[in-house]
C-alpha positions, 0 to 999 in steps of 0.5 A: 441046503445052507448046512451043506454049504457050511460043511463043504466050506469047512472041509475045504478049509481043513483040507487047504490048511492041512495041505499048507502045513504039509508043504510048509513042513516039507520045505522047512524041515530041519536037515537030518543026516541019514548016515550014522558016519555023517552024523558022527562027523558032524558031532566030532567037528562040533565037539572039536570046535565048540568056540565057533558058530558053524552053519549046520547045513554046511556041516551036513554038506561037509560030512556028506562030501567027506563020505563021498570021498571014502574017508571012512578010515579017518572017521573010524579012527576018530570014533575010536578016540585017535587024537590025530584023526580027530585033529585031521577032521577039524583041520579038514573042516576049517580048510574046507570052510570060509574061516581063513578067507575071512581072516580067521574071525571066530565071531562070524558064522563059519560056512562050508565052501567046498571039500578041500583037496590040494590036488584039485584046487592047488592055488586056493591058499587063503594065506597067499595074497597076490597083490 
């Protein structure tokens, strides 16, 4: 009878530990991009801006927002090595981030705010000071 209690306790502990590890891995898994275009976008931005510390979750959201706006033409051109398309991609990321909002401080981690579109948010000029 005492062995049965020890075995049941052991199996319960193993089950609880397995469940805890599974839940922990579910909530704290690294962000992976499923779309190859999104992964290429993130890789290109990292390569263009190696001197900046970029928030990886924000970079993944930027890549997904870029693809949601159907910007595949620029991504294809950037993947083919077009320097102008690559420069546009880096510029679009910087304008969509909080880089200019904090005085272009390259020492802090750059976070993604929202996809920059001058037609949707025309007054979001970070250089304009209305004081």
